[in-house]
Every structure is written in C-alpha cells, then in structure tokens.
VOBA-1610 file (N, C-alpha, C; in pm, whole numbers, padded with zeros to 5 digits, always signed):
BEGIN
Met-00959-02105+01572Met-00903-02125+01490Met-00833-02241+01549Ala-00818-02409+01530Ala-00716-02402+01515Ala-00625-02445+01521Asp-00485-02511+01657Asp-00432-02473+01633Asp-00244-02571+01564Lys-00314-02621+01494Lys-00247-02725+01441Lys-00143-02610+01343Gln+00015-02696+01334Gln+00103-02648+01251Gln+00133-02650+01151Ile+00102-02526+01035Ile+00140-02535+00933Ile+00294-02422+00944Ser+00363-02495+00809Ser+00463-02513+00765Ser+00524-02325+00710Leu+00598-02321+00732Leu+00650-02221+00717Leu+00658-02135+00520Pro+00697-02240+00539Pro+00646-02245+00305Pro+00473-02225+00304Ala+00467-02261+00339Ala+00264-02296+00308Ala+00222-02109+00378Lys+00268-02018+00480Lys+00208-01989+00508Lys+00229-01873+00463Leu+00348-01893+00378Leu+00467-01775+00264Leu+00417-01776+00148Ile+00337-01956+00082Ile+00281-01943-00040Ile+00115-01885-00006Asn+00100-01885+00112Asn-00059-01833+00107Asn-00055-01714+00092Gly+00027-01598+00211Gly+00014-01498+00178Gly+00055-01414+00081Gly+00157-01568+00037Gly+00139-01454-00174Gly+00034-01457-00232Ile-00040-01576-00266Ile-00131-01559-00343Ile-00241-01465-00303Ala-00275-01406-00155Ala-00379-01354-00132Ala-00295-01216-00112Gly-00214-01177-00126Gly-00151-00996-00211Gly-00180-01032-00384Leu-00182-01122-00400Leu-00151-01084-00574Leu-00283-01089-00577Ile-00395-01124-00568Ile-00512-01170-00556Ile-00594-01012-00526Gly-00519-01013-00387Gly-00593-00848-00345Gly-00543-00737-00460Val-00451-00711-00464Val-00378-00586-00520Val-00416-00592-00721Thr-00449-00693-00723Thr-00479-00679-00910Thr-00680-00624-00877Cys-00687-00694-00781Cys-00883-00615-00790Cys-00845-00471-00696Val-00790-00382-00661Val-00776-00231-00571Val-00638-00197-00639Phe-00602-00226-00743Phe-00478-00105-00754Phe-00524+00028-00821Pro-00633+00013-00887Pro-00677+00179-00943Pro-00711+00208-00834Ile-00805+00244-00688Ile-00850+00282-00593Ile-00714+00335-00550Asp-00582+00254-00552Asp-00448+00276-00477Asp-00390+00385-00596Leu-00398+00349-00680Leu-00340+00530-00797Leu-00378+00669-00705Ala-00519+00638-00711Ala-00642+00723-00754Ala-00556+00827-00626Lys-00559+00734-00487Lys-00533+00775-00322Lys-00340+00782-00335Thr-00246+00718-00448Thr-00160+00837-00418Thr-00137+00963-00520Arg-00233+01006-00620Arg-00267+01097-00648Arg-00325+01211-00572Leu-00425+01169-00505Leu-00488+01310-00463Leu-00394+01328-00321Gln-00289+01204-00287Gln-00184+01247-00152Gln-00110+01340-00220Asn-00044+01335-00350Asn+00081+01406-00354Asn+00058+01538-00412Gln-00108+01555-00439Gln-00167+01668-00482Gln-00188+01787-00398Gln-00067+01904-00392Gln-00073+01973-00312Gln-00184+02135-00337Asn-00197+02243-00290Asn-00305+02332-00277Asn-00283+02377-00342Gly-00359+02437-00484Gly-00325+02530-00550Gly-00284+02424-00692Gln-00251+02342-00648Gln-00233+02263-00798Gln-00289+02142-00859Arg-00448+02139-00759Arg-00532+02050-00793Arg-00557+01989-00960Met-00500+01839-00941Met-00551+01817-01092Met-00702+01746-01049Tyr-00725+01715-00916Tyr-00843+01607-00953Tyr-00928+01670-00760Thr-01062+01657-00799Thr-01155+01697-00673Thr-01165+01574-00574Ser-01197+01437-00625Ser-01211+01305-00545Ser-01141+01190-00628Met-01224+01114-00581Met-01150+00953-00628Met-01211+00924-00755Ser-01293+00938-00766Ser-01406+00912-00885Ser-01359+01026-01027Asp-01353+01122-01011Asp-01287+01231-01092Asp-01133+01242-01139Cys-01063+01161-01017Cys-00905+01070-01061Cys-00886+01008-01157Leu-00966+00900-01117Leu-01048+00768-01220Leu-01030+00819-01403Ile-01144+00832-01355Ile-01247+00903-01508Ile-01112+01020-01575Lys-01030+01077-01511Lys-00962+01148-01557Lys-00803+01065-01604Thr-00785+00963-01528Thr-00632+00888-01544Thr-00714+00793-01703Ile-00846+00747-01736Ile-00911+00664-01827Ile-00902+00730-01960Arg-00886+00867-01992Arg-00929+00974-02065Arg-00797+01072-02122Ser-00701+01039-02063Ser-00561+01082-02068Ser-00458+00955-02155Glu-00438+00855-02020Glu-00386+00760-02009Glu-00457+00647-02067Gly-00612+00574-02088Gly-00637+00505-02161Gly-00700+00395-01968Tyr-00767+00341-02015Tyr-00774+00182-01911Tyr-00679+00146-01783Phe-00561+00119-01910Phe-00452+00050-01840Phe-00341+00119-01785Gly-00399+00313-01823Gly-00340+00427-01705Gly-00375+00350-01555Met-00458+00341-01519Met-00548+00298-01393Met-00416+00149-01295Tyr-00332+00084-01380Tyr-00268-00035-01353Tyr-00099+00044-01355Arg-00107+00180-01364Arg+00033+00222-01376Arg+00139+00169-01242Gly+00243+00107-01209Gly+00311+00074-01139Gly+00261-00067-01089Ala+00180-00201-01112Ala+00071-00249-01091Ala+00174-00384-01102Ala+00241-00366-01204Ala+00418-00464-01221Ala+00503-00489-01086Val+00502-00312-01079Val+00589-00366-00958Val+00540-00431-00787Asn+00415-00372-00789Asn+00337-00435-00674Asn+00305-00558-00698Leu+00252-00610-00793Leu+00219-00775-00787Leu+00404-00887-00812Thr+00451-00817-00819Thr+00609-00862-00793Thr+00624-00870-00646Leu+00660-00731-00602Leu+00695-00770-00527Leu+00586-00813-00348Val+00453-00741-00428Val+00342-00788-00274Val+00353-00930-00246Thr+00398-01053-00349Thr+00362-01127-00250Thr+00462-01200-00201Pro+00610-01122-00142Pro+00699-01154-00041Pro+00622-01031+00093Glu+00597-00898+00043Glu+00577-00845+00135Glu+00484-00867+00238Lys+00334-00952+00156Lys+00224-00992+00230Lys+00244-01130+00333Ala+00314-01237+00250Ala+00361-01329+00295Ala+00444-01311+00483Ile+00539-01223+00440Ile+00641-01160+00561Ile+00561-01120+00678Lys+00458-01024+00585Lys+00374-00972+00683Lys+00291-01058+00813Leu+00193-01147+00679Leu+00126-01244+00755Leu+00167-01309+00830Ala+00312-01439+00767Ala+00354-01553+00821Ala+00452-01462+00986Ala+00512-01341+00935Ala+00587-01315+01094Ala+00497-01288+01241Asn+00357-01218+01198Asn+00239-01221+01266Asn+00230-01341+01363Asp+00223-01498+01238Asp+00174-01604+01312Asp+00284-01619+01403Phe+00430-01620+01371Phe+00510-01598+01404Phe+00571-01595+01527Phe+00538-01430+01531Phe+00535-01390+01696Phe+00440-01445+01816Arg+00301-01468+01707Arg+00184-01474+01802Arg+00238-01609+01850His+00336-01708+01795His+00330-01847+01831His+00461-01875+01936His+00572-01747+01941His+00659-01766+02047His+00598-01684+02176Leu+00490-01596+02155Leu+00423-01501+02276Leu+00310-01524+02310Ser+00273-01722+02263Ser+00187-01784+02340Ser+00266-01959+02434Lys+00368-01903+02427Lys+00385-02044+02411Lys+00317-02119+02561Asp+00303-02050+02663Asp+00293-02120+02742Asp+00168-02167+02757Gly+00119-02168+02641Gly-00086-02283+02603Gly-00129-02139+02647Lys-00115-02000+02677Lys-00221-01906+02698Lys-00261-01826+02612Lys-00390-01799+02629Lys-00473-01701+02552Lys-00358-01593+02558Leu-00329-01556+02406Leu-00308-01415+02411Leu-00323-01237+02449Thr-00280-01254+02563Thr-00355-01083+02593Thr-00334-00970+02477Leu-00398-00875+02527Leu-00442-00756+02392Leu-00250-00657+02394Leu-00171-00687+02504Leu-00061-00660+02476Leu+00008-00728+02393Arg+00030-00865+02370Arg+00124-00940+02326Arg+00058-00955+02188Glu-00059-00905+02177Glu-00119-00938+02031Glu-00081-00785+01951Met-00083-00752+02068Met+00015-00541+01998Met+00181-00598+01914Leu+00220-00642+02025Leu+00374-00678+01995Leu+00382-00760+01851Ala+00337-00868+01850Ala+00301-00952+01778Ala+00274-00846+01596Gly+00170-00773+01610Gly+00174-00727+01511Gly+00258-00576+01484Cys+00349-00540+01620Cys+00422-00471+01595Cys+00591-00592+01502Gly+00617-00678+01576Gly+00710-00793+01473Gly+00658-00771+01343Ala+00540-00811+01293Ala+00500-00829+01164Ala+00518-00719+01073Gly+00502-00585+01165Gly+00526-00449+01101Gly+00642-00382+01052Thr+00760-00468+01190Thr+00865-00434+01116Thr+00947-00527+01043Cys+00906-00621+01023Cys+00983-00724+00917Cys+00962-00664+00760Gln+00843-00626+00771Gln+00790-00615+00622Gln+00830-00476+00609Val+00893-00457+00610Val+00880-00339+00541Val+01045-00317+00467Ile+01117-00456+00504Ile+01236-00455+00406Ile+01197-00503+00238Val+01067-00484+00259Val+00977-00486+00122Val+00958-00410+00056Thr+00868-00349+00162Thr+00745-00255+00160Thr+00828-00123+00085Thr+00977-00030+00191Thr+00952+00036+00136Thr+01014+00057-00023Pro+01132-00086-00029Pro+01124-00021-00191Pro+01031-00053-00312Met+00907-00124-00272Met+00789-00155-00314Met+00781-00015-00361Glu+00702+00022-00197Glu+00649+00201-00223Glu+00674+00246-00297Met+00824+00313-00285Met+00918+00373-00343Met+00828+00345-00495Leu+00927+00277-00554Leu+00886+00234-00733Leu+00778+00272-00773Lys+00628+00195-00644Lys+00510+00199-00749Lys+00450+00390-00753Ile+00486+00458-00613Ile+00479+00588-00632Ile+00473+00661-00761Gln+00655+00679-00794Gln+00708+00694-00890Gln+00577+00662-01037Leu+00585+00535-01010Leu+00469+00537-01169Leu+00338+00596-01146Gln+00305+00580-00999Gln+00161+00558-01030Gln+00125+00756-01022Asp+00247+00812-01008Asp+00253+00993-01007Asp+00292+01113-01097Ala+00329+00978-01185Ala+00362+01010-01312Ala+00292+01070-01411Gly+00186+01020-01487Gly+00042+01077-01523Gly+00041+01213-01448Arg-00014+01235-01344Arg-00084+01316-01279Arg+00045+01453-01291Ile+00207+01446-01331Ile+00283+01543-01330Ile+00316+01606-01472Ala+00240+01468-01548Ala+00210+01513-01666Ala+00110+01591-01721Ala+00016+01519-01700Ala-00082+01597-01742Ala-00071+01810-01583Gln-00043+01799-01545Gln-00045+01933-01466Gln+00049+02010-01586Lys+00178+01987-01644Lys+00253+02008-01677Lys+00187+02048-01864Lys+00128+01921-01895Lys+00036+01968-02015Lys-00097+02089-01976Leu-00103+02155-01870Leu-00233+02237-01845Leu-00150+02368-01808Met-00006+02359-01793Met-00016+02436-01744Met+00103+02516-01886Ala+00146+02413-01995Ala+00168+02463-02113Ala+00060+02529-02219Ala-00022+02472-02180Ala-00163+02518-02222Ala-00205+02647-02235Gln-00178+02679-02086Gln-00247+02793-02015Gln-00116+02889-02078Thr-00015+02883-02092Thr+00116+02951-02092Thr+00102+02980-02249Gln+00073+02913-02361Gln+00007+02895-02487Gln-00087+03004-02523Leu-00184+02915-02449Leu-00309+03071-02462Leu-00334+03151-02437Ser-00235+03233-02345Ser-00214+03350-02278Ser-00085+03437-02369Ser-00004+03310-02492Ser+00050+03417-02582Ser+00000+03384-02706Ser-00087+03336-02751Ser-00175+03314-02825Ser-00126+03432-02998Ser-00144+03504-02928Ser-00145+03635-02953Ser+00068+03650-03045Ala+00100+03575-03025Ala+00300+03610-03080Ala+00282+03499-03132Ala+00390+03538-03186Ala+00383+03444-03357Ala+00512+03315-03271Gly+00462+03205-03346Gly+00466+03071-03320Gly+00371+02992-03181Ser+00395+02892-03166Ser+00339+02827-03069Ser+00429+02738-02910Ala+00403+02692-02833Ala+00467+02664-02798Ala+00497+02493-02781Glu+00557+02501-02780Glu+00597+02290-02799Glu+00530+02259-02741Pro+00489+02150-02764Pro+00387+02005-02692Pro+00491+01959-02561Val+00398+01977-02474Val+00468+01820-02350Val+00460+01713-02394Val+00576+01676-02386Val+00603+01511-02427Val+00591+01405-02305Glu+00519+01368-02204Glu+00557+01274-02107Glu+00607+01145-02142Thr+00780+01128-02118Thr+00858+01080-02131Thr+00817+00934-02028Arg+00786+00771-02064Arg+00715+00699-01931Arg+00884+00638-01941Thr+00915+00595-01780Thr+00993+00541-01733Thr+00908+00402-01669Thr+01009+00302-01670Thr+00977+00183-01633Thr+01054+00163-01484Ala+01000+00056-01369Ala+01074-00007-01246Ala+01216+00033-01251Thr+01188-00042-01320Thr+01331-00105-01388Thr+01484+00035-01403Gln+01462+00102-01492Gln+01482+00242-01494Gln+01518+00316-01405Ile+01406+00330-01280Ile+01401+00428-01170Ile+01524+00295-01082Thr+01519+00210-01096Thr+01581+00130-00995Thr+01693+00139-01030Arg+01743+00136-01212Arg+01904+00140-01173Arg+01993+00281-01185Glu+01893+00361-01164Glu+01960+00530-01134Glu+01929+00553-01013Leu+01829+00486-00915Leu+01880+00487-00801Leu+01995+00425-00717Leu+02037+00305-00772Leu+02144+00206-00761Leu+02259+00302-00805Arg+02250+00371-00884Arg+02384+00432-00936Arg+02422+00530-00867Thr+02306+00650-00875Thr+02347+00792-00778Thr+02379+00824-00613Lys+02249+00713-00566Lys+02242+00654-00423Lys+02305+00539-00348Gly+02329+00490-00502Gly+02328+00292-00400Gly+02169+00232-00338Ile+02214+00111-00259Ile+02092+00066-00184Ile+01947+00174-00102Thr+02066+00261-00046Thr+01952+00375+00058Thr+01869+00401-00053Gly+01906+00451-00181Gly+01786+00541-00278Gly+01626+00484-00278Leu+01672+00296-00260Leu+01523+00276-00235Leu+01508+00249-00126Tyr+01554+00307-00018Tyr+01516+00303+00073Tyr+01485+00423+00155Lys+01451+00533+00098Lys+01455+00620+00131Lys+01259+00645+00134Gly+01253+00714+00274Gly+01120+00662+00319Gly+01098+00604+00456Leu+01237+00521+00479Leu+01253+00408+00523Leu+01151+00478+00720Gly+01206+00548+00757Gly+01141+00577+00883Gly+00985+00592+00856Ala+00916+00707+00796Ala+00821+00686+00741Ala+00717+00622+00677Thr+00790+00454+00645Thr+00692+00336+00647Thr+00697+00310+00786Leu+00812+00295+00851Leu+00802+00194+00965Leu+00672+00293+01041Leu+00717+00452+01031Leu+00628+00518+01093Leu+00412+00436+01080Arg+00441+00405+00941Arg+00294+00371+00914Arg+00265+00226+00928Asp+00323+00113+00901Asp+00322+00027+00902Asp+00321-00062+01034Val+00389-00002+01130Val+00420-00085+01234Val+00320-00062+01330Pro+00225+00080+01364Pro+00155+00128+01417Pro-00009+00024+01358Phe-00016+00032+01214Phe-00082-00051+01163Phe-00135-00203+01201Ser+00043-00256+01167Ser-00030-00372+01279Ser-00030-00385+01371Ile+00018-00299+01459Ile-00042-00300+01578Ile-00204-00322+01633Val-00223-00217+01557Val-00385-00222+01556Val-00453-00330+01426Tyr-00405-00367+01314Tyr-00516-00468+01254Tyr-00492-00618+01317Phe-00355-00657+01339Phe-00399-00811+01383Phe-00469-00837+01501Pro-00466-00730+01581Pro-00523-00762+01696Pro-00707-00766+01669Leu-00756-00655+01630Leu-00804-00681+01572Leu-00904-00748+01530Phe-00801-00797+01404Phe-00858-00920+01366Phe-00866-00967+01380Ala-00779-01099+01511Ala-00787-01147+01541Ala-00913-01168+01642Asn-00968-01063+01686Asn-01069-01078+01830Asn-01183-01062+01722Leu-01197-01011+01593Leu-01336-01019+01537Leu-01335-01178+01491Asn-01288-01228+01430Asn-01252-01333+01414Asn-01290-01429+01456Lys-01278-01449+01601Lys-01323-01526+01730Lys-01420-01497+01725Leu-01540-01365+01710Leu-01659-01396+01729Leu-01705-01442+01619Gly-01660-01528+01539Gly-01756-01631+01423Gly-01731-01727+01466Gln-01641-01765+01563Gln-01553-01977+01561Gln-01685-01985+01674Lys-01799-02070+01616Lys-01829-02161+01720Lys-01792-02247+01789Asp-01632-02291+01799Asp-01574-02398+01855Asp-01428-02319+01873Pro-01333-02304+01992Pro-01181-02279+01943Pro-01104-02334+01858Asn-01195-02476+01859Asn-01107-02557+01796Asn-01154-02565+01582Val-01242-02523+01605Val-01269-02508+01486Val-01245-02357+01404Lys-01154-02353+01256Lys-01177-02218+01208Lys-01347-02146+01168Ala-01260-02010+01175Ala-01468-01909+01166Ala-01507-01903+00992Pro-01634-01950+01000Pro-01661-01950+00837Pro-01578-01846+00723Phe-01564-01876+00619Phe-01468-01752+00589Phe-01499-01663+00556Tyr-01682-01615+00517Tyr-01686-01457+00527Tyr-01669-01425+00671Val-01627-01481+00755Val-01630-01410+00868Val-01498-01334+00875Ser-01429-01451+00819Ser-01237-01403+00813Ser-01269-01256+00743Phe-01359-01303+00614Phe-01332-01174+00471Phe-01395-01077+00523Leu-01463-01068+00596Leu-01561-00933+00663Leu-01471-00889+00807Ser-01385-00952+00905Ser-01297-00961+00994Ser-01207-00822+00941Gly-01136-00883+00833Gly-01007-00873+00752Gly-01052-00690+00670Cys-01209-00696+00626Cys-01238-00562+00571Cys-01240-00459+00719Val-01239-00484+00821Val-01327-00431+00903Val-01199-00379+00992Ala-01129-00496+01023Ala-00998-00467+01070Ala-00864-00321+00994Gly-00900-00398+00873Gly-00775-00335+00743Gly-00869-00216+00750Ser-00977-00191+00740Ser-01045+00006+00713Ser-01009+00106+00831Thr-01029+00010+00941Thr-01017+00097+01061Thr-00844+00126+01058Ala-00795+00042+01031Ala-00638+00055+01100Ala-00557+00152+00955Ala-00655+00123+00847Ala-00590+00246+00716Ala-00548+00362+00749Val-00733+00413+00798Val-00727+00521+00855Val-00672+00613+00989Ala-00664+00535+01054Ala-00580+00544+01193Ala-00472+00608+01142Val-00429+00474+01060Val-00246+00546+01038Val-00252+00645+00936Asn-00351+00667+00836Asn-00320+00768+00723Asn-00290+00874+00754Pro-00271+00987+00830Pro-00128+01174+00801Pro-00018+01047+00802Cys+00050+00903+00871Cys+00185+00864+00806Cys+00179+00833+00699Asp+00081+00771+00614Asp+00117+00711+00508Asp+00103+00865+00404Val+00046+00939+00440Val+00033+01059+00347Val+00212+01150+00330Ile+00243+01135+00447Ile+00411+01188+00478Ile+00507+01127+00367Lys+00492+00951+00434Lys+00564+00849+00345Lys+00508+00884+00193Thr+00377+00919+00134Thr+00359+00929-00048Thr+00456+01047-00034Arg+00451+01162+00051Arg+00562+01276-00011Arg+00658+01265-00008Leu+00737+01172+00096Leu+00867+01205+00113Leu+00922+01113+00007Gln+00850+01002-00036Gln+00900+00875-00108Gln+00886+00974-00294Ser+00775+01042-00328Ser+00798+01076-00478Ser+00906+01184-00452Leu+00984+01122-00575Leu+01100+01225-00602Leu+01080+01270-00741Gln+00935+01313-00825Gln+00889+01430-00897Gln+00868+01501-00814Arg+00788+01599-00857Arg+00709+01753-00815Arg+00665+01782-00909Gly+00518+01792-00914Gly+00449+01948-00994Gly+00482+02014-00975Val+00438+02196-01059Val+00499+02241-01064Val+00438+02335-00920Asn+00514+02409-00891Asn+00517+02473-00765Asn+00493+02412-00643Glu+00549+02314-00683Glu+00507+02172-00553Glu+00656+02181-00411Asp+00571+02161-00324Asp+00693+02197-00164Asp+00803+02025-00195Thr+00945+02034-00128Thr+00994+01934-00126Thr+01003+01973+00009Tyr+01075+01805+00100Tyr+01083+01781+00255Tyr+01231+01715+00247Ser+01260+01784+00361Ser+01393+01689+00403Ser+01352+01614+00495Gly+01286+01604+00532Gly+01208+01514+00607Gly+01067+01453+00715Ile+01089+01382+00820Ile+00929+01367+00861Ile+00894+01534+00917Leu+00953+01528+01023Leu+00912+01685+01031Leu+00909+01817+00996Asp+00985+01790+00862Asp+01010+01915+00795Asp+00819+01949+00709Cys+00806+01796+00647Cys+00705+01734+00610Cys+00576+01750+00657Thr+00625+01713+00765Thr+00467+01750+00879Thr+00435+01872+00932Lys+00560+01933+00925Lys+00481+02130+00957Lys+00482+02180+00820Lys+00520+02162+00748Lys+00504+02232+00577Lys+00316+02146+00547Ile+00339+02049+00535Ile+00229+02043+00535Ile+00068+02083+00618Trp+00110+02097+00708Trp+00042+02126+00873Trp+00002+02309+00840Gln+00108+02361+00769Gln+00131+02512+00754Gln+00008+02608+00681Lys+00042+02451+00569Lys+00030+02542+00422Lys-00134+02501+00341Glu-00118+02368+00405Glu-00229+02281+00380Glu-00400+02256+00481Gly-00333+02292+00598Gly-00392+02241+00693Gly-00364+02094+00769Pro-00420+02071+00887Pro-00483+01946+00929Pro-00537+01868+00836Met-00653+01898+00771Met-00750+01781+00755Met-00673+01749+00615Ala-00512+01819+00563Ala-00427+01717+00435Ala-00421+01626+00494Phe-00367+01565+00609Phe-00332+01451+00660Phe-00415+01375+00626Leu-00573+01410+00648Leu-00662+01294+00586Leu-00686+01206+00466Lys-00615+01340+00360Lys-00600+01299+00200Lys-00594+01147+00131Gly-00753+01101+00097Gly-00703+01010+00024Gly-00730+00855+00145Ala-00779+00921+00242Ala-00830+00809+00367Ala-00924+00717+00285Tyr-01022+00768+00251Tyr-01142+00646+00227Tyr-01134+00599+00083Cys-01025+00666+00006Cys-00960+00553-00076Cys-00890+00450-00004Arg-00797+00493+00077Arg-00696+00406+00181Arg-00817+00311+00247Ala-00921+00304+00293Ala-00994+00235+00360Ala-01038+00128+00258Leu-01087+00237+00122Leu-01146+00092-00007Leu-01027-00008-00061Val-00913+00052-00069Val-00804-00065-00121Val-00780-00133+00024Ile-00750-00109+00151Ile-00674-00188+00246Ile-00836-00263+00317Ala-00998-00230+00270Ala-01091-00343+00336Ala-01103-00447+00267Pro-01065-00447+00106Pro-01107-00573+00031Pro-00994-00629+00046Leu-00843-00586+00041Leu-00707-00641+00065Leu-00691-00731+00137Phe-00741-00669+00261Phe-00703-00787+00365Phe-00802-00874+00423Gly-00918-00785+00332Gly-01052-00909+00306Gly-00999-01024+00255Ile-00960-01014+00173Ile-00922-01082+00035Ile-00819-01232+00114Ala-00715-01153+00135Ala-00604-01143+00222Ala-00616-01261+00290Gln-00679-01250+00363Gln-00722-01336+00557Gln-00858-01432+00508Val-00910-01450+00335Val-00959-01591+00342Val-00873-01671+00244Val-00802-01600+00215Val-00756-01731+00066Val-00635-01744+00204Tyr-00590-01623+00331Tyr-00463-01731+00453Tyr-00511-01828+00525Phe-00654-01823+00517Phe-00735-01884+00638Phe-00833-02025+00545Ile-00839-01997+00475Ile-00876-02109+00373Ile-00731-02222+00368Gly-00616-02169+00335Gly-00487-02247+00351Gly-00500-02302+00223Ile-00535-02178+00075Ile-00500-02282-00032Ile-00337-02414-00017Ala-00254-02352+00027Ala-00090-02401+00039Ala-00102-02473+00103Glu-00148-02498+00181Glu-00159-02641+00252Glu-00180-02798+00196Phe-00315-02754+00096Phe-00403-02789+00044Phe-00267-02871-00088Leu-00207-02772-00206Leu-00119-02811-00268Leu-00023-02864-00228Leu+00025-02825-00101Leu+00194-02884-00080Leu+00118-03075+00008Asp+00019-03054+00057Asp+00009-03151+00093Asp-00098-03277-00014Met-00111-03256-00148Met-00122-03328-00277Met+00023-03353-00338Leu+00121-03233-00317Leu+00258-03296-00388Leu+00295-03514-00345Pro+00282-03500-00252Pro+00350-03634-00231Pro+00217-03743-00254Lys+00135-03712-00288Lys+00012-03798-00311Lys+00026-03822-00473His+00057-03665-00554His+00084-03699-00652His+00197-03774-00715Arg+00298-03742-00657Arg+00391-03878-00667Arg+00427-03978-00714Ala+00300-04015-00575Ala+00295-04184-00542Ala+00233-04266-00634
//
C-alpha cells in the first residue's frame, strides 16, 4: 500500500463507517453467540446458532435479533475508529526508520491498538450483553414457570405468567452509574483486555501480510477483494484463537443470571468453574458464531477503510465550497 499520509480525521471516519456497515450485517449472529456462551449445563435453551435465531424470532419477533444493536451502532463508530487508527498510528511510529516492519513490531502495533480500544469496547460490550441475553433469561423463566404450573395443575388456581420487563441501555447505564459509579460500566475490563489485546496481536500482522500478497506493486493498494478476503481470514482466525477469553468476558459482564446459573468473582474463578462444571469444550462455545461475525465484519471494515471513503469526502469539501 502506498505510504501517503492519511489524516487522523479521515482514519476515524473510515473506521466508523466500516464499523456501522459491518455491525448492521452480522448483529443477529453476534446475539446468538452471546446467548450460546451464557447458557450453562442443565439450563440449555438453544442447541445451535440456527436454533437460537429461530427461537428468538418466534418468541421475540424479527427485531428481537437486533436487541442491543442500538448500543453497538452508537459506540462501534468510536470503537472501530480507535482500533484501526491506533494500529496505523503505532505502525507509523514503529517504522520511522523507513524499514519494513518486523513481525514483532507489527504485533506491538496490534497490542497498542487492542489496548486503546477497550476504552470504548468495555462499556459497549457491557451494555450490549445485558440487552442481548435478556431474551434468553426471560424465555428460561417462562419455561420454568410453565413446568411448575404443569406439575401443580391439580392445585387450585394457576401460577401467574412471567412478564418480561424490557430495559433500555440508558436505564442500565443510569442504574450502574448510580450504584457503582463509572467503574460499573467497566466491569470485565481485565477480561476485555485479555481478549482484545491478543486478538489485535494476531489479527493486524496476519491481515497486513495476507493483504501484501495481493499487491502487485508495494506502492499500489491491493484490490478491494484482496483486502476483504484478508480481513475475513485474519478476523476469523484471531476470533477463534481468543474465543476462550471471550466466553470468560461474556460471563463476567452478565449482570443477570438464569435459574441455577453460576456467578463469578473474577477471571480465575470464572475459568475454574467453567472448567470443572462444563469441561474444556465450554471455552469454545459460540466460536463458530464469533468467526462468522468477525470474518465479514473485519472484511467489510478493511474494504471501507482501505478504499478510503473519508479521504474522498474530505478532499471534495474544499472543491464544493469553492
């Protein structure tokens, strides 16, 4: 890719546009991933991604698949913008000598990008998970109530139906700020770092090297389809690699639990309980969903980012004013 300097505003706009397009396309799969990761043995509501999506549509309607999407669409712009722009920033400063970046320096740049993005990622994921998993918990309570009512059908009267009280991201935010302060929104920060830093360390060097394979000339950008495929392959690879950390993060950030589900005091406690009660394969829950989410998300993100929509728009502004 050419070494021409791209302004920081352009990088941020590109990252934001990329995030918005990507999230809109893959959010239902992300919802299925969250619900599959949160359900524990003995309380399984869903058997697979398709089963989860079908049951969600039946019980919550089509838009039930987009619960929590508003939070993501609001915060994904700064999150993706920070991630992509920070990686470019660190790559630029690590290659000041004009030499090609070594693999170690590429990994350091990715590490810096992953560390920077958690400023936005942690509260975004925190709020999104509550909204995404609310339907699963409500469905579980309804099932338990129906079973209880069936077992006591001979008794006088009937059990009151379980009514789901829908909360919004704003309500959750206000309650967390009121009870726990700003730290309430950053619950699971350590687990988020544990996921996002290794993800970026794997993703960015892998993408950069795959993308270079499609460049006929070092000073010419690779075709858009090469950037797309490189983003898909690098994204899905990194996503599966860090899925155990994502399972831990999802469990720690869930404020509400289903019937008889474990609570956790921290990363080590969560890891221990999952290993002992659900087995090592539990750390791969939702891995294929996450790969399906991340692959097109980062494929689309890299295409938008490398096409440089923002540079075109910013370049047109002076001409338009003239």
